[in-house]
Biopython code that builds the backbone (N, CA, C, O; Angstrom):
import numpy as np
from Bio.PDB.StructureBuilder import StructureBuilder

atoms = [
    (1, "MET", "N", (-7.452, 5.778, 5.196)),
    (1, "MET", "CA", (-7.130, 5.991, 3.813)),
    (1, "MET", "C", (-8.356, 5.668, 2.966)),
    (1, "MET", "O", (-9.063, 4.689, 3.204)),
    (2, "ARG", "N", (-8.573, 6.485, 2.012)),
    (2, "ARG", "CA", (-9.763, 6.346, 1.175)),
    (2, "ARG", "C", (-9.486, 5.389, 0.028)),
    (2, "ARG", "O", (-8.443, 5.469, -0.619)),
    (3, "LYS", "N", (-10.406, 4.504, -0.214)),
    (3, "LYS", "CA", (-10.269, 3.551, -1.304)),
    (3, "LYS", "C", (-11.264, 3.896, -2.395)),
    (3, "LYS", "O", (-12.425, 4.188, -2.108)),
    (4, "MET", "N", (-10.831, 3.866, -3.621)),
    (4, "MET", "CA", (-11.717, 4.100, -4.749)),
    (4, "MET", "C", (-11.991, 2.752, -5.409)),
    (4, "MET", "O", (-11.076, 1.953, -5.610)),
    (5, "LEU", "N", (-13.248, 2.506, -5.743)),
    (5, "LEU", "CA", (-13.617, 1.243, -6.357)),
    (5, "LEU", "C", (-13.943, 1.443, -7.832)),
    (5, "LEU", "O", (-14.685, 2.354, -8.201)),
    (6, "ILE", "N", (-13.393, 0.602, -8.643)),
    (6, "ILE", "CA", (-13.684, 0.608, -10.069)),
    (6, "ILE", "C", (-13.988, -0.829, -10.445)),
    (6, "ILE", "O", (-13.201, -1.723, -10.134)),
    (7, "GLY", "N", (-15.115, -1.074, -11.111)),
    (7, "GLY", "CA", (-15.489, -2.444, -11.459)),
    (7, "GLY", "C", (-14.563, -3.032, -12.507)),
    (7, "GLY", "O", (-14.157, -2.349, -13.447)),
    (8, "LEU", "N", (-14.233, -4.304, -12.336)),
    (8, "LEU", "CA", (-13.395, -5.020, -13.288)),
    (8, "LEU", "C", (-13.815, -6.472, -13.284)),
    (8, "LEU", "O", (-14.016, -7.048, -12.215)),
    (9, "ALA", "N", (-13.952, -7.078, -14.444)),
    (9, "ALA", "CA", (-14.329, -8.482, -14.507)),
    (9, "ALA", "C", (-13.091, -9.332, -14.748)),
    (9, "ALA", "O", (-12.354, -9.116, -15.711)),
    (10, "LEU", "N", (-12.869, -10.298, -13.865)),
    (10, "LEU", "CA", (-11.772, -11.248, -14.009)),
    (10, "LEU", "C", (-12.352, -12.642, -13.926)),
    (10, "LEU", "O", (-13.056, -12.969, -12.972)),
    (11, "ALA", "N", (-12.070, -13.443, -14.892)),
    (11, "ALA", "CA", (-12.527, -14.830, -14.913)),
    (11, "ALA", "C", (-14.033, -14.918, -14.723)),
    (11, "ALA", "O", (-14.525, -15.831, -14.061)),
    (12, "GLY", "N", (-14.763, -13.975, -15.299)),
    (12, "GLY", "CA", (-16.217, -14.014, -15.223)),
    (12, "GLY", "C", (-16.800, -13.550, -13.908)),
    (12, "GLY", "O", (-18.016, -13.600, -13.724)),
    (13, "ILE", "N", (-15.963, -13.098, -12.985)),
    (13, "ILE", "CA", (-16.438, -12.635, -11.683)),
    (13, "ILE", "C", (-16.120, -11.151, -11.565)),
    (13, "ILE", "O", (-14.995, -10.733, -11.837)),
    (14, "ALA", "N", (-17.097, -10.360, -11.163)),
    (14, "ALA", "CA", (-16.847, -8.935, -10.985)),
    (14, "ALA", "C", (-15.963, -8.736, -9.770)),
    (14, "ALA", "O", (-16.353, -9.063, -8.649)),
    (15, "VAL", "N", (-14.779, -8.204, -9.990)),
    (15, "VAL", "CA", (-13.825, -7.976, -8.913)),
    (15, "VAL", "C", (-13.419, -6.509, -8.972)),
    (15, "VAL", "O", (-12.953, -6.049, -10.014)),
    (16, "PRO", "N", (-13.582, -5.759, -7.876)),
    (16, "PRO", "CA", (-13.193, -4.356, -7.902)),
    (16, "PRO", "C", (-11.680, -4.167, -7.906)),
    (16, "PRO", "O", (-10.926, -5.025, -7.447)),
    (17, "VAL", "N", (-11.267, -3.045, -8.424)),
    (17, "VAL", "CA", (-9.868, -2.637, -8.375)),
    (17, "VAL", "C", (-9.779, -1.556, -7.314)),
    (17, "VAL", "O", (-10.682, -0.728, -7.198)),
    (18, "PHE", "N", (-8.711, -1.551, -6.545)),
    (18, "PHE", "CA", (-8.601, -0.665, -5.396)),
    (18, "PHE", "C", (-7.402, 0.251, -5.525)),
    (18, "PHE", "O", (-6.422, -0.074, -6.194)),
    (19, "ALA", "N", (-7.493, 1.403, -4.876)),
    (19, "ALA", "CA", (-6.392, 2.367, -4.887)),
    (19, "ALA", "C", (-6.269, 3.019, -3.521)),
    (19, "ALA", "O", (-7.244, 3.114, -2.775)),
    (20, "ASN", "N", (-5.067, 3.466, -3.203)),
    (20, "ASN", "CA", (-4.777, 4.195, -1.968)),
    (20, "ASN", "C", (-4.435, 5.618, -2.382)),
    (20, "ASN", "O", (-3.306, 5.919, -2.769)),
    (21, "GLU", "N", (-5.441, 6.486, -2.292)),
    (21, "GLU", "CA", (-5.260, 7.882, -2.666)),
    (21, "GLU", "C", (-4.539, 7.937, -4.012)),
    (21, "GLU", "O", (-5.023, 7.363, -4.988)),
    (22, "ASP", "N", (-3.408, 8.606, -4.082)),
    (22, "ASP", "CA", (-2.681, 8.700, -5.350)),
    (22, "ASP", "C", (-1.367, 7.934, -5.314)),
    (22, "ASP", "O", (-0.452, 8.243, -6.077)),
    (23, "LYS", "N", (-1.261, 6.938, -4.438)),
    (23, "LYS", "CA", (0.019, 6.239, -4.283)),
    (23, "LYS", "C", (0.058, 4.878, -4.961)),
    (23, "LYS", "O", (0.967, 4.606, -5.744)),
    (24, "VAL", "N", (-0.910, 4.023, -4.674)),
    (24, "VAL", "CA", (-0.876, 2.643, -5.169)),
    (24, "VAL", "C", (-2.244, 2.259, -5.710)),
    (24, "VAL", "O", (-3.279, 2.578, -5.125)),
    (25, "LYS", "N", (-2.223, 1.572, -6.835)),
    (25, "LYS", "CA", (-3.457, 1.061, -7.432)),
    (25, "LYS", "C", (-3.262, -0.422, -7.718)),
    (25, "LYS", "O", (-2.239, -0.821, -8.275)),
    (26, "ILE", "N", (-4.226, -1.227, -7.344)),
    (26, "ILE", "CA", (-4.195, -2.643, -7.696)),
    (26, "ILE", "C", (-4.800, -2.761, -9.094)),
    (26, "ILE", "O", (-5.989, -2.511, -9.292)),
    (27, "LEU", "N", (-3.973, -3.142, -10.047)),
    (27, "LEU", "CA", (-4.389, -3.208, -11.442)),
    (27, "LEU", "C", (-5.232, -4.442, -11.740)),
    (27, "LEU", "O", (-6.195, -4.383, -12.505)),
    (28, "GLU", "N", (-4.855, -5.558, -11.122)),
    (28, "GLU", "CA", (-5.606, -6.803, -11.305)),
    (28, "GLU", "C", (-5.353, -7.691, -10.108)),
    (28, "GLU", "O", (-4.295, -7.621, -9.483)),
    (29, "TRP", "N", (-6.331, -8.530, -9.789)),
    (29, "TRP", "CA", (-6.122, -9.480, -8.709)),
    (29, "TRP", "C", (-7.155, -10.584, -8.792)),
    (29, "TRP", "O", (-8.197, -10.451, -9.433)),
    (30, "ASN", "N", (-6.829, -11.680, -8.121)),
    (30, "ASN", "CA", (-7.673, -12.857, -8.108)),
    (30, "ASN", "C", (-7.803, -13.328, -6.669)),
    (30, "ASN", "O", (-6.810, -13.434, -5.950)),
    (31, "CYS", "N", (-9.013, -13.605, -6.257)),
    (31, "CYS", "CA", (-9.269, -14.131, -4.918)),
    (31, "CYS", "C", (-9.780, -15.554, -5.072)),
    (31, "CYS", "O", (-10.967, -15.779, -5.307)),
    (32, "ALA", "N", (-8.885, -16.496, -4.940)),
    (32, "ALA", "CA", (-9.231, -17.911, -5.050)),
    (32, "ALA", "C", (-8.311, -18.662, -4.094)),
    (32, "ALA", "O", (-7.996, -18.152, -3.019)),
    (33, "ASN", "N", (-7.883, -19.845, -4.459)),
    (33, "ASN", "CA", (-6.946, -20.585, -3.608)),
    (33, "ASN", "C", (-5.664, -19.794, -3.389)),
    (33, "ASN", "O", (-5.080, -19.826, -2.305)),
    (34, "THR", "N", (-5.235, -19.090, -4.417)),
    (34, "THR", "CA", (-4.095, -18.190, -4.329)),
    (34, "THR", "C", (-4.612, -16.771, -4.521)),
    (34, "THR", "O", (-5.342, -16.498, -5.474)),
    (35, "ILE", "N", (-4.237, -15.870, -3.623)),
    (35, "ILE", "CA", (-4.645, -14.475, -3.731)),
    (35, "ILE", "C", (-3.447, -13.729, -4.286)),
    (35, "ILE", "O", (-2.449, -13.533, -3.593)),
    (36, "ALA", "N", (-3.552, -13.313, -5.544)),
    (36, "ALA", "CA", (-2.409, -12.710, -6.226)),
    (36, "ALA", "C", (-2.881, -11.655, -7.208)),
    (36, "ALA", "O", (-4.049, -11.616, -7.596)),
    (37, "GLY", "N", (-1.947, -10.800, -7.600)),
    (37, "GLY", "CA", (-2.284, -9.775, -8.568)),
    (37, "GLY", "C", (-1.112, -8.870, -8.855)),
    (37, "GLY", "O", (0.040, -9.200, -8.571)),
    (38, "VAL", "N", (-1.428, -7.715, -9.428)),
    (38, "VAL", "CA", (-0.411, -6.729, -9.777)),
    (38, "VAL", "C", (-0.850, -5.372, -9.243)),
    (38, "VAL", "O", (-1.979, -4.938, -9.466)),
    (39, "ALA", "N", (0.068, -4.706, -8.529)),
    (39, "ALA", "CA", (-0.171, -3.361, -8.014)),
    (39, "ALA", "C", (0.845, -2.422, -8.645)),
    (39, "ALA", "O", (1.935, -2.842, -9.035)),
    (40, "GLN", "N", (0.479, -1.144, -8.742)),
    (40, "GLN", "CA", (1.379, -0.159, -9.338)),
    (40, "GLN", "C", (1.495, 1.074, -8.455)),
    (40, "GLN", "O", (0.510, 1.556, -7.896)),
    (41, "ASN", "N", (2.715, 1.570, -8.343)),
    (41, "ASN", "CA", (2.966, 2.846, -7.685)),
    (41, "ASN", "C", (2.546, 3.934, -8.670)),
    (41, "ASN", "O", (3.218, 4.153, -9.678)),
    (42, "THR", "N", (1.449, 4.608, -8.384)),
    (42, "THR", "CA", (0.938, 5.640, -9.285)),
    (42, "THR", "C", (1.419, 7.033, -8.898)),
    (42, "THR", "O", (1.012, 8.022, -9.507)),
    (43, "SER", "N", (2.278, 7.114, -7.894)),
    (43, "SER", "CA", (2.796, 8.419, -7.474)),
    (43, "SER", "C", (4.023, 8.791, -8.301)),
    (43, "SER", "O", (4.525, 7.993, -9.092)),
    (44, "LYS", "N", (4.482, 9.996, -8.103)),
    (44, "LYS", "CA", (5.663, 10.489, -8.816)),
    (44, "LYS", "C", (6.937, 10.313, -8.000)),
    (44, "LYS", "O", (8.006, 10.786, -8.385)),
    (45, "THR", "N", (6.807, 9.619, -6.853)),
    (45, "THR", "CA", (7.970, 9.380, -5.998)),
    (45, "THR", "C", (8.094, 7.891, -5.690)),
    (45, "THR", "O", (7.112, 7.151, -5.739)),
    (46, "ASP", "N", (9.298, 7.469, -5.378)),
    (46, "ASP", "CA", (9.530, 6.083, -4.976)),
    (46, "ASP", "C", (8.853, 5.835, -3.626)),
    (46, "ASP", "O", (8.816, 6.722, -2.773)),
    (47, "LEU", "N", (8.322, 4.630, -3.439)),
    (47, "LEU", "CA", (7.733, 4.239, -2.163)),
    (47, "LEU", "C", (8.687, 3.284, -1.472)),
    (47, "LEU", "O", (9.216, 2.364, -2.095)),
    (48, "SER", "N", (8.906, 3.501, -0.184)),
    (48, "SER", "CA", (9.826, 2.624, 0.540)),
    (48, "SER", "C", (9.138, 1.365, 1.047)),
    (48, "SER", "O", (9.804, 0.362, 1.301)),
    (49, "TYR", "N", (7.806, 1.400, 1.200)),
    (49, "TYR", "CA", (7.093, 0.241, 1.740)),
    (49, "TYR", "C", (5.638, 0.258, 1.278)),
    (49, "TYR", "O", (4.989, 1.305, 1.277)),
    (50, "VAL", "N", (5.136, -0.907, 0.889)),
    (50, "VAL", "CA", (3.721, -1.073, 0.540)),
    (50, "VAL", "C", (3.233, -2.373, 1.165)),
    (50, "VAL", "O", (3.903, -3.402, 1.079)),
    (51, "ALA", "N", (2.059, -2.320, 1.798)),
    (51, "ALA", "CA", (1.451, -3.513, 2.397)),
    (51, "ALA", "C", (-0.010, -3.602, 1.986)),
    (51, "ALA", "O", (-0.701, -2.590, 1.877)),
    (52, "LEU", "N", (-0.468, -4.825, 1.759)),
    (52, "LEU", "CA", (-1.874, -5.102, 1.484)),
    (52, "LEU", "C", (-2.400, -5.993, 2.598)),
    (52, "LEU", "O", (-1.760, -6.979, 2.964)),
    (53, "GLN", "N", (-3.538, -5.657, 3.125)),
    (53, "GLN", "CA", (-4.240, -6.490, 4.109)),
    (53, "GLN", "C", (-5.606, -6.778, 3.513)),
    (53, "GLN", "O", (-6.419, -5.871, 3.334)),
    (54, "ILE", "N", (-5.853, -8.044, 3.206)),
    (54, "ILE", "CA", (-7.070, -8.441, 2.503)),
    (54, "ILE", "C", (-7.938, -9.277, 3.439)),
    (54, "ILE", "O", (-7.555, -10.388, 3.807)),
    (55, "PRO", "N", (-9.108, -8.753, 3.831)),
    (55, "PRO", "CA", (-9.977, -9.517, 4.721)),
    (55, "PRO", "C", (-10.591, -10.722, 3.999)),
    (55, "PRO", "O", (-10.946, -10.644, 2.823)),
    (56, "LEU", "N", (-10.706, -11.831, 4.724)),
    (56, "LEU", "CA", (-11.272, -13.068, 4.185)),
    (56, "LEU", "C", (-12.558, -13.399, 4.931)),
    (56, "LEU", "O", (-12.643, -13.237, 6.148)),
    (57, "TYR", "N", (-13.559, -13.868, 4.182)),
    (57, "TYR", "CA", (-14.880, -14.141, 4.753)),
    (57, "TYR", "C", (-15.361, -15.539, 4.401)),
    (57, "TYR", "O", (-15.034, -16.084, 3.347)),
    (58, "LYS", "N", (-16.139, -16.100, 5.301)),
    (58, "LYS", "CA", (-16.853, -17.364, 5.073)),
    (58, "LYS", "C", (-18.295, -17.110, 5.495)),
    (58, "LYS", "O", (-18.563, -16.801, 6.656)),
    (59, "ASN", "N", (-19.220, -17.243, 4.551)),
    (59, "ASN", "CA", (-20.640, -16.983, 4.819)),
    (59, "ASN", "C", (-20.843, -15.587, 5.422)),
    (59, "ASN", "O", (-21.613, -15.413, 6.366)),
    (60, "ASP", "N", (-20.138, -14.597, 4.859)),
    (60, "ASP", "CA", (-20.218, -13.190, 5.283)),
    (60, "ASP", "C", (-19.735, -12.921, 6.699)),
    (60, "ASP", "O", (-20.070, -11.887, 7.277)),
    (61, "VAL", "N", (-18.954, -13.834, 7.269)),
    (61, "VAL", "CA", (-18.340, -13.639, 8.588)),
    (61, "VAL", "C", (-16.827, -13.594, 8.377)),
    (61, "VAL", "O", (-16.259, -14.493, 7.757)),
    (62, "LYS", "N", (-16.176, -12.551, 8.891)),
    (62, "LYS", "CA", (-14.726, -12.443, 8.727)),
    (62, "LYS", "C", (-14.033, -13.570, 9.485)),
    (62, "LYS", "O", (-14.281, -13.795, 10.670)),
    (63, "VAL", "N", (-13.160, -14.271, 8.770)),
    (63, "VAL", "CA", (-12.431, -15.389, 9.377)),
    (63, "VAL", "C", (-10.922, -15.151, 9.447)),
    (63, "VAL", "O", (-10.194, -15.970, 10.007)),
    (64, "GLY", "N", (-10.447, -14.034, 8.884)),
    (64, "GLY", "CA", (-9.023, -13.727, 8.940)),
    (64, "GLY", "C", (-8.619, -12.764, 7.851)),
    (64, "GLY", "O", (-9.462, -12.125, 7.222)),
    (65, "ASP", "N", (-7.317, -12.665, 7.632)),
    (65, "ASP", "CA", (-6.749, -11.766, 6.628)),
    (65, "ASP", "C", (-5.661, -12.477, 5.850)),
    (65, "ASP", "O", (-5.015, -13.395, 6.355)),
    (66, "ALA", "N", (-5.467, -12.043, 4.622)),
    (66, "ALA", "CA", (-4.289, -12.412, 3.840)),
    (66, "ALA", "C", (-3.432, -11.163, 3.771)),
    (66, "ALA", "O", (-3.957, -10.052, 3.698)),
    (67, "ILE", "N", (-2.114, -11.332, 3.793)),
    (67, "ILE", "CA", (-1.233, -10.170, 3.769)),
    (67, "ILE", "C", (-0.136, -10.326, 2.716)),
    (67, "ILE", "O", (0.315, -11.429, 2.408)),
    (68, "ALA", "N", (0.267, -9.189, 2.185)),
    (68, "ALA", "CA", (1.398, -9.129, 1.260)),
    (68, "ALA", "C", (2.089, -7.800, 1.503)),
    (68, "ALA", "O", (1.432, -6.793, 1.763)),
    (69, "ASN", "N", (3.418, -7.793, 1.420)),
    (69, "ASN", "CA", (4.133, -6.529, 1.555)),
    (69, "ASN", "C", (5.412, -6.577, 0.736)),
    (69, "ASN", "O", (5.911, -7.640, 0.364)),
    (70, "VAL", "N", (5.921, -5.380, 0.473)),
    (70, "VAL", "CA", (7.148, -5.260, -0.315)),
    (70, "VAL", "C", (7.871, -3.987, 0.118)),
    (70, "VAL", "O", (7.250, -3.000, 0.512)),
    (71, "SER", "N", (9.171, -4.036, 0.037)),
    (71, "SER", "CA", (9.996, -2.854, 0.297)),
    (71, "SER", "C", (10.475, -2.314, -1.039)),
    (71, "SER", "O", (11.080, -3.035, -1.832)),
    (72, "GLY", "N", (10.199, -1.044, -1.279)),
    (72, "GLY", "CA", (10.737, -0.367, -2.446)),
    (72, "GLY", "C", (10.020, -0.630, -3.749)),
    (72, "GLY", "O", (10.213, -1.674, -4.372)),
    (73, "ILE", "N", (9.189, 0.318, -4.165)),
    (73, "ILE", "CA", (8.614, 0.314, -5.510)),
    (73, "ILE", "C", (8.925, 1.681, -6.113)),
    (73, "ILE", "O", (8.539, 2.715, -5.566)),
    (74, "ASP", "N", (9.619, 1.674, -7.231)),
    (74, "ASP", "CA", (9.966, 2.930, -7.905)),
    (74, "ASP", "C", (8.711, 3.656, -8.370)),
    (74, "ASP", "O", (7.666, 3.033, -8.559)),
    (75, "ALA", "N", (8.809, 4.961, -8.554)),
    (75, "ALA", "CA", (7.711, 5.748, -9.093)),
    (75, "ALA", "C", (7.275, 5.135, -10.420)),
    (75, "ALA", "O", (8.099, 4.940, -11.315)),
    (76, "GLY", "N", (5.990, 4.833, -10.551)),
    (76, "GLY", "CA", (5.463, 4.213, -11.765)),
    (76, "GLY", "C", (5.697, 2.720, -11.859)),
    (76, "GLY", "O", (5.197, 2.079, -12.784)),
    (77, "GLY", "N", (6.449, 2.144, -10.919)),
    (77, "GLY", "CA", (6.785, 0.726, -10.964)),
    (77, "GLY", "C", (5.621, -0.174, -10.595)),
    (77, "GLY", "O", (4.663, 0.256, -9.953)),
    (78, "LYS", "N", (5.716, -1.432, -11.010)),
    (78, "LYS", "CA", (4.681, -2.428, -10.731)),
    (78, "LYS", "C", (5.226, -3.502, -9.808)),
    (78, "LYS", "O", (6.430, -3.758, -9.771)),
    (79, "TRP", "N", (4.316, -4.130, -9.057)),
    (79, "TRP", "CA", (4.655, -5.181, -8.109)),
    (79, "TRP", "C", (3.702, -6.348, -8.318)),
    (79, "TRP", "O", (2.488, -6.182, -8.200)),
    (80, "ALA", "N", (4.231, -7.518, -8.625)),
    (80, "ALA", "CA", (3.431, -8.745, -8.716)),
    (80, "ALA", "C", (3.386, -9.335, -7.311)),
    (80, "ALA", "O", (4.391, -9.838, -6.809)),
    (81, "PHE", "N", (2.219, -9.269, -6.681)),
    (81, "PHE", "CA", (2.110, -9.726, -5.294)),
    (81, "PHE", "C", (1.388, -11.063, -5.193)),
    (81, "PHE", "O", (0.609, -11.446, -6.065)),
    (82, "LYS", "N", (1.674, -11.753, -4.104)),
    (82, "LYS", "CA", (0.992, -12.987, -3.729)),
    (82, "LYS", "C", (0.762, -12.878, -2.226)),
    (82, "LYS", "O", (1.713, -12.867, -1.443)),
    (83, "ALA", "N", (-0.499, -12.799, -1.832)),
    (83, "ALA", "CA", (-0.834, -12.622, -0.418)),
    (83, "ALA", "C", (-0.768, -13.957, 0.307)),
    (83, "ALA", "O", (-1.116, -14.998, -0.249)),
    (84, "ILE", "N", (-0.321, -13.912, 1.546)),
    (84, "ILE", "CA", (-0.140, -15.111, 2.360)),
    (84, "ILE", "C", (-1.287, -15.245, 3.351)),
    (84, "ILE", "O", (-1.662, -14.290, 4.031)),
    (85, "THR", "N", (-1.830, -16.450, 3.415)),
    (85, "THR", "CA", (-2.808, -16.783, 4.443)),
    (85, "THR", "C", (-2.690, -18.271, 4.746)),
    (85, "THR", "O", (-2.353, -19.072, 3.874)),
    (86, "PHE", "N", (-2.969, -18.623, 5.983)),
    (86, "PHE", "CA", (-2.976, -20.034, 6.361)),
    (86, "PHE", "C", (-4.391, -20.592, 6.322)),
    (86, "PHE", "O", (-4.601, -21.782, 6.556)),
    (87, "LEU", "N", (-5.365, -19.730, 6.025)),
    (87, "LEU", "CA", (-6.761, -20.148, 5.953)),
    (87, "LEU", "C", (-7.052, -20.803, 4.611)),
    (87, "LEU", "O", (-6.597, -20.323, 3.573)),
    (88, "LYS", "N", (-7.788, -21.866, 4.625)),
    (88, "LYS", "CA", (-8.219, -22.522, 3.392)),
    (88, "LYS", "C", (-9.737, -22.468, 3.254)),
    (88, "LYS", "O", (-10.275, -22.681, 2.167)),
    (89, "ASP", "N", (-10.425, -22.184, 4.359)),
    (89, "ASP", "CA", (-11.880, -22.240, 4.364)),
    (89, "ASP", "C", (-12.477, -20.831, 4.359)),
    (89, "ASP", "O", (-13.004, -20.362, 5.368)),
    (90, "PHE", "N", (-12.383, -20.162, 3.194)),
    (90, "PHE", "CA", (-13.018, -18.860, 3.017)),
    (90, "PHE", "C", (-13.679, -18.856, 1.645)),
    (90, "PHE", "O", (-13.259, -19.580, 0.742)),
    (91, "ASP", "N", (-14.719, -18.034, 1.492)),
    (91, "ASP", "CA", (-15.422, -18.022, 0.211)),
    (91, "ASP", "C", (-15.400, -16.680, -0.503)),
    (91, "ASP", "O", (-15.871, -16.579, -1.636)),
    (92, "LYS", "N", (-14.853, -15.631, 0.150)),
    (92, "LYS", "CA", (-14.685, -14.371, -0.569)),
    (92, "LYS", "C", (-13.667, -13.489, 0.131)),
    (92, "LYS", "O", (-13.367, -13.643, 1.315)),
    (93, "CYS", "N", (-13.147, -12.551, -0.667)),
    (93, "CYS", "CA", (-12.208, -11.547, -0.171)),
    (93, "CYS", "C", (-12.923, -10.203, -0.106)),
    (93, "CYS", "O", (-13.790, -9.899, -0.924)),
    (94, "GLY", "N", (-12.538, -9.411, 0.887)),
    (94, "GLY", "CA", (-13.060, -8.057, 0.987)),
    (94, "GLY", "C", (-12.104, -7.066, 0.345)),
    (94, "GLY", "O", (-11.087, -7.445, -0.236)),
    (95, "ALA", "N", (-12.448, -5.794, 0.460)),
    (95, "ALA", "CA", (-11.627, -4.728, -0.108)),
    (95, "ALA", "C", (-10.266, -4.674, 0.577)),
    (95, "ALA", "O", (-10.208, -4.577, 1.803)),
    (96, "PRO", "N", (-9.178, -4.733, -0.173)),
    (96, "PRO", "CA", (-7.847, -4.650, 0.439)),
    (96, "PRO", "C", (-7.612, -3.304, 1.104)),
    (96, "PRO", "O", (-8.018, -2.262, 0.588)),
    (97, "ARG", "N", (-6.957, -3.338, 2.247)),
    (97, "ARG", "CA", (-6.486, -2.121, 2.897)),
    (97, "ARG", "C", (-5.050, -1.931, 2.431)),
    (97, "ARG", "O", (-4.217, -2.823, 2.593)),
    (98, "ILE", "N", (-4.763, -0.782, 1.858)),
    (98, "ILE", "CA", (-3.445, -0.515, 1.289)),
    (98, "ILE", "C", (-2.720, 0.509, 2.160)),
    (98, "ILE", "O", (-3.232, 1.597, 2.424)),
    (99, "THR", "N", (-1.519, 0.138, 2.601)),
    (99, "THR", "CA", (-0.663, 1.058, 3.335)),
    (99, "THR", "C", (0.555, 1.323, 2.452)),
    (99, "THR", "O", (1.182, 0.385, 1.961)),
    (100, "ALA", "N", (0.888, 2.589, 2.251)),
    (100, "ALA", "CA", (2.027, 2.919, 1.387)),
    (100, "ALA", "C", (2.715, 4.186, 1.886)),
    (100, "ALA", "O", (2.065, 5.176, 2.225)),
    (101, "PHE", "N", (4.040, 4.129, 1.922)),
    (101, "PHE", "CA", (4.821, 5.322, 2.247)),
    (101, "PHE", "C", (6.216, 5.218, 1.665)),
    (101, "PHE", "O", (7.025, 6.130, 1.833)),
]
sb = StructureBuilder()
sb.init_structure("model")
sb.init_model(0)
sb.init_chain("A")
sb.init_seg("    ")
for serial, (resi, resn, name, xyz) in enumerate(atoms, 1):
    if name == "N":
        sb.init_residue(resn, " ", resi, " ")
    sb.init_atom(name, np.array(xyz, "f"), 0.0, 1.0, " ", f" {name:<3s}", serial, name[0])
structure = sb.get_structure()
């Protein structure tokens, strides 16, 4: 799936916004102790499932992933997500992989 990057500044840090083709767009997100944000179904149809897989890095080495998923987002609807990870020792997040159908 192709991801489009658009620059966005959050809390003084340049954080890209991501999209999955024409289905889901992450409107805002924060990569800190809590990885959370808002995603929107940008399609004209309801989605039965959406998942985010966010790679986590320490000193540019991948150390794991944070994940978030939801069942059912109406066409045009928004989802306030909070990604789950058991890792505490990471210093940056990579581009989220978005699965939607």
